[in-house]
C-alpha positions in Angstrom: 248.5 121.8 -71.4 250.3 119.0 -69.6 247.2 118.6 -67.4 244.9 118.3 -70.4 247.2 115.7 -72.0 247.2 113.7 -68.7 243.4 113.7 -68.5 243.1 112.8 -72.2 245.5 109.9 -71.7 243.7 108.8 -68.6 240.4 108.8 -70.4 241.9 106.8 -73.2 243.3 104.2 -70.8 240.0 104.0 -68.9 238.1 103.6 -72.2 240.5 100.9 -73.3 240.0 99.0 -70.0 236.2 99.2 -70.2 236.2 97.7 -73.7 238.6 94.9 -73.0 237.3 91.8 -74.6 236.4 89.3 -71.8 238.6 86.2 -71.8 237.0 82.9 -72.4 239.4 80.4 -70.8 236.9 77.7 -70.2 235.5 75.4 -72.9 231.8 75.6 -73.6 231.2 72.2 -75.1 228.4 71.4 -77.5 225.6 69.2 -76.2 226.4 65.5 -77.0 224.2 63.8 -79.4 221.1 62.2 -77.9 221.3 64.5 -74.8 218.4 66.9 -74.2 217.8 70.0 -72.0 216.3 69.4 -68.5 214.6 72.8 -68.4 211.3 72.3 -66.5 212.2 68.6 -66.0 209.3 66.6 -64.5 209.8 63.0 -63.4 207.6 60.2 -62.2 205.6 61.0 -59.0 206.7 59.2 -55.8 204.3 58.1 -53.1 207.0 58.4 -50.5 210.4 60.0 -51.2 213.0 57.6 -49.8 216.1 59.5 -48.8 219.8 58.6 -48.2 222.0 61.2 -46.5 225.7 61.5 -47.1 227.5 63.7 -44.5 226.0 64.0 -41.0 228.0 66.9 -39.5 226.2 70.1 -38.5 224.4 70.6 -41.8 223.4 66.9 -42.3 222.3 66.5 -38.7 220.2 69.7 -39.0 218.5 68.2 -42.1 217.6 65.0 -40.3 216.0 67.2 -37.5 213.8 68.8 -40.2 213.0 65.6 -42.2 211.3 64.0 -39.2 208.5 66.6 -39.8 208.1 65.7 -43.5 205.5 62.8 -43.6 206.1 62.3 -47.4 209.8 61.5 -46.9 211.4 58.5 -45.3 215.0 58.4 -44.2 216.3 55.1 -45.4 220.1 55.3 -45.0 222.7 57.4 -43.3 226.3 57.7 -44.3 229.3 59.4 -42.7 233.0 59.0 -42.0 232.3 59.0 -38.2 230.1 56.4 -36.6 229.1 58.8 -33.8 227.5 61.1 -36.4 225.3 58.4 -37.9 224.3 57.1 -34.5 223.3 60.6 -33.4 221.2 60.9 -36.6 219.5 57.6 -35.9 218.7 58.8 -32.4 216.9 61.7 -33.8 214.8 59.4 -35.9 213.9 57.0 -33.2 213.2 59.8 -30.7 210.4 60.8 -33.1 209.2 57.2 -33.2 210.5 56.7 -36.7 212.4 53.6 -37.7 216.2 53.7 -37.5 217.9 54.0 -40.9 220.6 51.7 -42.2 224.1 53.0 -41.5 227.2 53.3 -43.7 230.5 54.3 -42.1 233.7 54.8 -44.0 235.5 56.5 -46.9 233.9 55.0 -50.0 230.7 53.3 -48.6 228.6 56.2 -49.9 228.8 54.6 -53.3 227.3 51.4 -52.0 224.5 53.4 -50.4 223.9 55.2 -53.8 223.5 51.9 -55.5 220.5 50.8 -53.4 217.2 50.2 -55.2 215.1 51.6 -52.3 216.5 55.2 -52.4 214.9 57.9 -54.6 216.9 61.0 -53.4 220.5 61.3 -52.3 221.0 64.3 -50.0 224.7 65.5 -49.8 226.1 67.5 -46.9 229.8 66.8 -47.2 232.8 69.1 -47.8 232.8 71.3 -50.9 235.2 69.3 -53.0 233.2 66.1 -52.8 229.8 67.7 -53.7 230.0 67.3 -57.5 231.7 63.9 -57.7 229.1 62.5 -55.3 226.2 64.2 -57.1 227.3 62.9 -60.5 227.8 59.3 -59.2 224.3 59.3 -57.5 222.6 60.5 -60.7 224.3 57.8 -62.6 222.8 55.3 -60.2 219.4 56.7 -61.1 218.9 58.9 -58.0 217.7 62.4 -57.7 220.2 64.6 -56.0 220.1 67.5 -53.5 223.5 68.9 -52.8 224.8 71.5 -50.4 226.4 74.7 -51.6 228.4 75.2 -53.7 227.4 72.3 -55.9 230.8 72.4 -57.7 234.2 74.0 -57.3 235.3 74.1 -61.0 233.7 74.9 -64.3 234.4 71.4 -65.5 232.5 70.0 -62.5 229.6 72.3 -63.4 229.5 70.8 -66.8 229.7 67.3 -65.3 226.5 68.1 -63.3 224.7 69.5 -66.3 225.6 66.7 -68.7 224.8 64.0 -66.1 221.4 65.5 -65.3 220.6 65.7 -69.0 221.8 62.2 -69.7 220.1 60.5 -66.8 217.0 62.8 -66.7 217.4 63.0 -62.9 216.9 66.1 -60.8 220.0 67.9 -59.4 219.0 70.7 -57.0 221.6 72.7 -55.0 220.4 73.3 -51.5 220.5 77.1 -51.6 218.4 77.8 -48.5 218.7 81.6 -48.7 216.3 81.5 -51.7 213.6 80.5 -49.2 214.3 83.2 -46.6 211.1 85.1 -45.8 212.4 88.5 -46.9 214.1 87.2 -50.0 210.9 85.4 -51.0 208.8 88.6 -50.4 211.1 90.7 -52.5 211.0 88.0 -55.3 207.2 88.3 -55.1 207.4 92.1 -55.2 209.7 92.1 -58.2 207.5 89.6 -60.1 204.5 91.8 -59.5 206.3 94.9 -60.7 206.7 96.8 -57.4 210.3 97.8 -58.2 209.7 98.4 -61.9 212.5 96.9 -64.0 215.2 95.6 -61.7 218.5 96.8 -63.1 220.9 96.1 -60.3 221.2 93.7 -57.4 223.7 92.9 -54.7 224.3 89.9 -52.4 227.1 88.7 -50.1 228.4 86.2 -47.7 230.0 88.3 -45.0 230.4 86.1 -41.9 233.3 86.1 -39.4 234.4 82.5 -39.4 237.9 82.9 -38.1 237.4 80.8 -34.9 235.6 78.0 -36.9 238.4 77.9 -39.5 241.0 77.3 -36.8 238.9 75.0 -34.7 240.5 71.6 -34.5 237.8 70.1 -32.2 234.8 68.1 -33.3 232.8 71.3 -33.6 235.1 72.7 -36.3 235.3 71.8 -40.0 236.5 68.2 -40.3 240.2 68.1 -41.2 240.0 71.9 -41.4 238.7 71.7 -45.0 237.4 75.2 -45.1 240.8 76.7 -44.1 242.4 74.6 -46.8 240.0 76.1 -49.3 241.0 79.6 -48.2 244.6 78.7 -48.8 243.8 77.6 -52.3 241.1 79.9 -53.6 241.9 83.5 -54.5 238.4 84.6 -55.6 234.9 83.9 -54.1 234.7 80.2 -53.0 231.2 80.6 -51.6 229.1 82.8 -53.8 225.7 81.3 -53.8 224.0 82.6 -50.6 224.1 86.1 -51.9 223.8 85.3 -55.6 220.9 82.8 -55.6 218.1 85.0 -54.5 219.0 87.9 -56.8 219.6 85.6 -59.7 216.0 84.4 -59.3 214.7 88.0 -59.2 216.7 88.7 -62.4 215.3 85.6 -64.2 218.8 84.1 -64.9 218.4 81.5 -67.6 214.7 82.3 -67.7 214.9 85.3 -70.0 218.4 86.6 -69.2 221.8 85.2 -68.4 225.0 86.1 -66.6 227.4 87.0 -69.4 230.7 88.4 -67.9 232.3 89.1 -64.6 235.3 90.9 -63.1 236.6 90.0 -59.6 239.0 91.7 -57.3 240.3 90.8 -53.8 242.2 92.9 -51.3 245.2 91.6 -49.4 244.9 88.8 -46.9 245.4 90.1 -43.3 242.6 89.0 -41.0 243.5 85.3 -40.8 247.2 86.0 -40.2 246.4 88.5 -37.5 243.9 86.2 -35.8 246.4 83.3 -35.9 249.1 85.5 -34.4 246.8 86.8 -31.6 245.8 83.3 -30.7 249.2 81.6 -30.8 248.4 79.6 -33.9 251.5 78.8 -36.0 252.7 76.3 -38.6 251.6 75.1 -41.9 248.0 76.3 -41.5 249.1 80.0 -41.4 252.0 79.8 -43.9 250.1 80.9 -47.0 246.5 81.9 -47.6 245.6 83.0 -51.2 242.2 84.4 -50.4 242.0 88.1 -49.6 239.9 89.3 -46.7 237.2 90.7 -49.0 236.4 89.7 -52.6 234.1 91.8 -54.7 232.7 90.5 -58.0 230.7 92.4 -60.6 228.5 90.5 -63.1 226.9 91.9 -66.2 224.0 90.1 -67.8 223.1 89.7 -71.5 220.4 92.3 -71.1 222.7 94.8 -69.5 221.8 94.4 -65.8 224.4 94.1 -63.1 225.1 92.1 -59.9 227.6 92.7 -57.2 228.6 89.7 -55.0 231.0 89.9 -52.0 232.7 87.4 -49.8 234.4 88.0 -46.5 234.8 85.4 -43.7 237.8 86.9 -41.9 236.8 90.5 -40.8 235.4 91.4 -37.4 232.0 92.7 -38.6 228.3 91.7 -38.3 226.8 89.0 -40.5 225.6 90.4 -43.8 224.1 88.9 -47.0 223.1 92.4 -48.3 220.3 91.2 -50.5 219.7 94.5 -52.3 217.4 95.0 -55.2 217.3 98.3 -57.2 214.7 98.9 -59.9 213.3 101.8 -61.9 210.5 102.3 -59.4 211.9 101.1 -56.1 214.5 99.6 -53.9 214.8 97.0 -51.2 217.5 95.7 -48.9 217.8 93.3 -46.0 221.2 94.0 -44.5 222.5 95.9 -42.6 219.2 97.8 -42.2 216.0 96.2 -43.6 214.1 98.7 -45.7 212.1 99.4 -48.8 212.0 102.7 -50.7 209.4 103.4 -53.5 208.6 106.1 -56.0 207.6 108.9 -55.7 209.5 109.4 -52.4 212.3 106.9 -52.8 214.9 109.2 -51.1 214.0 107.6 -47.8 212.7 104.2 -46.6 209.0 103.8 -46.0 207.9 103.8 -42.4 208.1 100.7 -40.3 204.3 100.4 -40.4 204.3 100.6 -44.2 207.2 98.1 -44.4 205.3 95.6 -42.2 202.2 96.1 -44.4 204.2 95.6 -47.6 205.7 92.4 -46.3 202.3 91.1 -45.4 200.7 92.0 -48.7 203.6 90.5 -50.7 204.2 87.5 -48.5 205.2 84.7 -50.8 202.7 81.9 -51.3 205.2 79.3 -49.9 205.5 81.3 -46.7 201.7 81.6 -46.4 201.4 77.8 -46.9 204.2 76.5 -44.7 205.8 79.5 -43.0 204.3 79.0 -39.5 205.4 75.4 -39.4 208.8 76.4 -40.8 209.3 78.8 -37.9 208.4 76.1 -35.4 210.7 73.5 -37.0 213.6 76.0 -37.5 216.7 75.8 -39.7 218.1 79.3 -40.1 214.8 80.8 -39.0 212.7 78.4 -41.0 214.0 78.8 -44.5 215.7 75.4 -44.5 212.4 73.7 -43.7 210.6 75.6 -46.6 213.4 74.4 -48.9 213.1 70.8 -47.8 209.3 70.9 -47.9 209.3 72.2 -51.5 211.8 69.6 -52.6 209.8 66.7 -51.2 206.5 68.2 -52.5 207.8 68.5 -56.0 209.3 65.0 -56.1 206.2 63.5 -54.6 203.9 65.1 -57.2 206.2 64.7 -60.2 206.7 68.5 -60.6 209.7 70.5 -61.8 211.9 71.6 -58.9 212.1 75.3 -57.8 215.9 75.3 -58.7 217.4 73.1 -61.4 220.8 71.9 -62.4 221.5 75.0 -64.5 221.0 77.2 -61.4 223.5 74.9 -59.6 226.0 75.3 -62.4 225.6 79.0 -63.0 225.8 80.0 -59.4 228.7 77.6 -58.5 230.8 78.4 -61.5 231.7 81.7 -60.0 234.1 79.8 -57.6 236.6 79.2 -60.4 235.7 82.1 -62.6 236.4 84.6 -59.8 239.6 82.9 -58.9 240.8 83.2 -62.6 239.9 86.8 -62.7 241.6 87.7 -59.5 244.8 85.8 -60.4 244.9 87.6 -63.8 244.7 91.2 -62.7 240.9 91.3 -62.4 240.5 90.6 -66.1 236.9 90.3 -67.4 235.9 86.7 -67.9 233.0 85.2 -69.9 230.5 83.1 -68.0 229.6 79.9 -69.7 226.0 79.4 -70.9 225.1 76.1 -69.3 221.8 75.9 -71.1 223.6 76.0 -74.4 221.6 78.8 -76.0 218.3 78.1 -74.3 218.6 80.8 -71.6 215.6 82.8 -73.0 213.4 79.8 -73.8 211.6 80.3 -70.5 210.3 83.8 -69.8 210.4 84.4 -66.0 210.8 82.2 -63.0 207.7 80.2 -62.1 207.1 77.6 -59.4 205.1 74.4 -60.0 202.1 73.9 -57.7 
């Protein structure tokens, strides 16, 4: 009898937990008068896209190395805190017989660069906390913006990006390169052509052992150890977009569905402290780290589909973005073992020969068009170059971009939402609708040609 009562009470508590009304701690403001949506925004074509770069560390320098292969783009200006970085970037340009760009060195000179009349696109590769303020300022100067991930660190910054893009009618694209990986693009094509049936669940992650980089005080580490500082301050997932972006596209987020609620949970923090102790690192940098080793976030969409996103940069394990897609007719995943399983024999992966055939048949049109060149140029295997190529192609031809400001806001808002959920006992949290009710106005993700 006592056992039955225990099970009945447990079931009641579980049911109560499952039906807890999600908290809505972040304001979802109405669209200001005179401001319009930028869904499918198309702007004036540009003969040559004139670009100014802010931040020329490893990511910015890598972008310069790719842009020398984009004939429709011209690097006009380079900005960084370190003169050595801008000089190295200029050396890349001149080594390809391209004119040197104007240089800006210092704390606030990026604003001066954004004010130039001969720049169309501002490309931002700085630390996370400066992304949104720089993007907002650049758009207000009439510039299109490409900003590294995440595009914002708070929900308020996400709204700033959306409102500024709507007010200025300028593009704001987050540089989520993983959306252009060859396997991710193939599975997007497969999903859009119905190979998996109705995709009901997807998973993504950023699992990457960065302990040595976080504690690297040399020029090769994060400047002023900004990433370690983020780990000390953030309790949720501060870097959700690599895993989330590709599966959000497959699930047509704000193109027929929307992310509605999430719950987030982190384990205890141990990996960073152990690493510091083993390498004789002491002091303020090891005193307190809020971020657990592994964060797991579950998202439910308005149409009842689910997404799992994980983040772990402190555990000794292989790199993993998961990229898993599960539908009513099939399944695909990239990590840790790449495979596809399809009805009627979905209990096991298809053979390697069949997998190779499927990847060839469903190769995304972007990869067919520019994939060979992308592999030659490089940038995470070529996906960075495809991303840059598409950005410049769309700006040159006056087309809507592949990813818009709502993508940037939706994917980036998980930074603060997961932090809130973790700090409040993994409470369910509502995800703002950055389209303000227009999430089902478009039906399916399409790319302009």
